[in-house]
C-alpha positions, -999 to 999 in steps of 0.1 A, spaced: 573 56 -147 592 88 -156 579 114 -178 603 105 -207 592 67 -209 558 79 -208 560 101 -236 580 75 -256 555 49 -252 527 74 -258 541 83 -291 548 50 -302 512 39 -294 498 67 -312 519 62 -342 508 27 -341 472 36 -337 473 56 -366 490 29 -388 461 7 -377 436 33 -393 455 45 -423 468 13 -436 450 2 -469 461 -36 -461 442 -53 -435 474 -75 -426 495 -46 -419 467 -29 -400 465 -60 -378 501 -61 -373 501 -25 -362 473 -36 -338 496 -61 -324 524 -36 -318 496 -14 -301 487 -41 -278 524 -50 -272 532 -14 -261 499 -13 -237 512 -45 -219 544 -25 -212 522 3 -195 508 -28 -176 542 -37 -164 550 -3 -155 522 -1 -132 531 -35 -114 502 -54 -128 524 -80 -143 497 -107 -147 477 -83 -169 505 -74 -189 513 -111 -197 479 -117 -205 475 -87 -227 505 -104 -249 489 -139 -247 454 -132 -252 451 -101 -271 486 -98 -290 484 -136 -296 451 -154 -298 430 -125 -305 448 -111 -335 452 -150 -349 416 -148 -351 418 -114 -368 442 -126 -393 423 -158 -397 394 -137 -408 412 -114 -431 427 -143 -448 391 -162 -451 378 -129 -467 409 -129 -491 412 -93 -497 438 -85 -522 455 -58 -537 487 -49 -559 522 -52 -543 531 -18 -553 504 -4 -530 519 -17 -499 558 -8 -504 554 23 -484 531 9 -460 553 -20 -452 586 4 -445 564 24 -421 552 -7 -403 585 -23 -401 597 9 -385 570 8 -360 576 -27 -350 614 -23 -348 608 8 -327 583 -6 -303 605 -38 -298 636 -17 -294 614 4 -268 602 -26 -251 635 -43 -245 652 -8 -235 622 -5 -209 625 -42 -198 662 -45 -197 678 -11 -194 649 12 -181 641 21 -146 611 1 -136 593 -3 -102 591 34 -96 553 32 -91 556 9 -62 583 28 -44 559 61 -45 528 42 -32 523 9 -16 501 -14 -34 472 -33 -17 477 -68 -6 475 -93 -32 476 -66 -61 482 -83 -96 479 -119 -84 460 -147 -105 433 -147 -74 426 -110 -73 425 -106 -110 401 -138 -114 378 -126 -86 373 -94 -101 369 -106 -135 345 -132 -126 325 -111 -101 326 -73 -111 333 -77 -149 314 -108 -158 289 -92 -180 315 -73 -200 335 -104 -202 309 -125 -217 297 -96 -241 331 -94 -253 332 -132 -261 299 -130 -281 309 -101 -302 339 -120 -311 317 -148 -322 296 -128 -341 325 -113 -358 337 -145 -369 302 -159 -379 298 -131 -401 332 -134 -419 325 -171 -425 290 -158 -442 306 -132 -463 335 -156 -471 309 -182 -485 294 -156 -510 
C-alpha cells in the first residue's frame, strides 16, 4: 500500500469514526460505523487477507450492524427532523467518499504491493488457516464477543419493555 492510499483511507476512517461519536441520531451513527467497517475491510484487502476483508463486510458491516439497527429501532429513539439535516449531509458525504475511495482502490488503485515486498507464508489468508487461528488461539475472545452481543440484545429488549 502506498503512502497516498494509506493517508486517504486513514482520513476517511477518522472522519467516519468522529461521525459515529458526534452524531445525535443513533441511526446515522450506525451508518457511519458501517462506513468505518467497510474501510477497514479495504485495509485487509491490501494486506492480502482477502478472506478477513470479505468476512469484515459480511459479518460486521452486515450482520452486526443489522443487529445494532434492530436494537436502535426497538428502543424507539426519536427526535425532530430539523436536528438531523446537517448530520444527514455529512453522513451522506462520508458514505459517498468512502464508496468512491473503495471503488478507486479496488478497480483503479495499485494493489498487491505488499506481497511483492515480502513473501507471505504458505496458506496465508485461506479459510483453513483462519479457522485454525480463530478456534484455537482466539477461541476465548471469540466466545466473549458473542456473549457481549447477546447481553446487549437482552438489555435492549428489557429497556424496550419498560
